[in-house]
N, C-alpha and C positions, 0 to 999 in steps of 0.2 A: 660357615664351613659346611661342605657337602657331607651327607650321610649315605652316599652311594654304597650299596651292598654288593657283595660278590667278590670273588677272588681277584686280586690285582697283582701283576708282576712287580717285583721290586724295581726301583729306578736304577738304571745304569748310570755311571758317572757322566756319560755324554748327555743322557736325558736330564739328569740333575743339573748339568751345566746350562742347558737351555732354560730350565726353570730359574736358575740363579740370574742368568742374563736378562730374562724377561722381567724379573722383579727388580733388577739392578741391586741385588742383595749385597749387603755389607757383612751380614752375620748369617750363619747357618747352624741349625740344631740338627744333629745327626741322631736318628732314632732307628731302632731295629726294624719296626714294621709300621703298617698303616694304622693300626689301632693306637699305637703310641703317638703318631702324628695327630690323630683325632683328639686325644686327651690333651696334648700340648696346646693345640689351637683353640680348643674349647676353654681351657683355663685362661688363656690370654684374653679371649672374648669376655669371659666373666670378670676379669680384672679391669676391663675397659681399655686393653692395650691393642692397638692396631698394628699387627706385625708387618703387614705390607707397607704401611706408612713408615714404619721404623726400619724397613728394608731387612727384615729378618725372615728367612725361609726355613721351613721344617722339612727335612729330607729323609724319607724312609729308605734305608740302605739295604734292606733284605737280609738282616742278620749281622751279628757282630763280626762274622768272618770277613765281611766286606769293609770294615772300618778303616783298615790301612790304606786301601786305594782311594777312599773318599777323603781321608785326611791329606793324602798325597796330592789329590787333585784340587782341593779347596783350602788347604792350610797354607803355612808359610812358604812351602816349596811350589805351590800352585797359584790359585787366585788370591791367596792371602786374605781370606775372610776371617772374621772373628768366629771361632768354632766353639760349639758346646755339644754335649751329647748325653744320651741316656743308654744304659746297657743293663742286662740282667746279671744277677749275682753269679750265676754259673759261668759267665763269660768274663769275669773280672780279670783274671790273669792273662787271658788271651788279649783283651783290649789293652792292657798295660804293655804287653810285649809289642803289640802292633804300634802303639804310640811311640815306644822306644825305637822301633825299627825305622820310623819315618823322621826321627830326629827331634822328637818333642821332649826328650828327657832320658835319664838313665836311672835304673833302680827304682822305678816308680812304685810307690805304695798308694794306698787309697787317698791319703791327704794330698800327695803331690798330683795324683790324677785329678782330684777335684780342683786343685789350683789351676789346672789346664782347662777346666770347664766340663769335665766328664764325670757323671754322677751315676752311682749304682742303685738299681731297684732291687729290693729284697722281697721275694725271689724274682718277680718281674712286676711290671707296672699294673697289670690286672690284679695281681695278688695284693698290691698296696692299695689300689682303689677300693677293692672289696672290703679290706680291713678298715679303711678310712670312712667309707660310707656306712659300713655295718651290714652284716648279712641280712638282717630283717628289713632294712631299708632297700637293699638290693632286690629282695623279693618283691617289694612294692614297685620297684622300677619294672621288674619282669611282668608284674600284673598289669601295669599301665600299658605295656607293650603287647599285651595279650599272649604272653609266653609263659605265664605261671603254670598253666596246665601241662605244657610240654616239659617244664622243669620237674613237676611232680612225677610225671611218667619216667623221666630220666633218673630220678632218685630211686625208683624201684628196680632199676637194672641191677643184676647180681653184683657187679663190681662196685657199684655205688653204695650199696647197703652197708651201713656201719661206718662210712666215712663222715667226717663232720661237715656241717653245712657250708662252711667257708670253702673247703676242698671241693665239694660238689658244685658250688657256684662257679668256682674258677675253671673246673673242667667243662662245665656246660657252656661257658663263653666260647670255647674253642671247638664246639661240635658241629658248627654249620658255617659255610663260607660267608664271610661278611659280618657274622655276629660279633666278633671281637672288635671290629672297626666301629660298629654301631654302638656297642656298649662302652667303648673307650670314650666316646662323646657323652653318652647318657649318664654314665656313672660320674663323670666329671661335672656334669650339670647338676647332679644330685648331691654333690659334695658340699659339706659345710666348709666355707673358705678358711675357717680356723683349723681345719684338719687336712689341709693339702699335703699329700705325701712329700717328704723332704726333697727327694731327688727331683720331682716334678716342679716344685717351686724354685729350686736352686738353678735348674737348667735354664729356665726362662729369665731369671735374674741375671745370670751370667751373659746370656745372649744379648740382653739389653744393656750391658755394661754397668750393672749395679754391683758387681763384685770385682 
């Protein structure tokens, strides 16, 4: 998987359709952003799963507000792919209403949403990865990437003083274009496979037809 840094525009449904066609995909994992894609693809690699060979594509949709049109395009009313997805806790009700509007259910709660293959990250995937890896181990990753000194300077900013280490790390990941994408991969590489965040593990399982 590429670790290309820098801002990237979200995929449009048309561009995503070209990716799906090029891979002859049969399953799609819808994620909010490129950093989520990096984490999903890195975990698959670590598990020894070849998503391309399994015709599974991971599509960054540019935020939960776009989920309805992607499900419309690639779900039962569109290309009829097997769909799965990750979303942030703050977007849970919006995602459920969007799935309802495109005909995937009514009165969706978390259990029913998961049965459809869509899993919530609390609060987001970066938060879960930092917790699973552990803040001290995340600092070691930063050190290996020659960014620990930058992080120490960041910790001295007035707004960061007094915040716990977990919160500081989570904010630091989003302070430079491309950093979240890079660390989506790096933190997943550093992860103990017995501590994979629940939503991350389940979304891959669903896309692979294991649930």
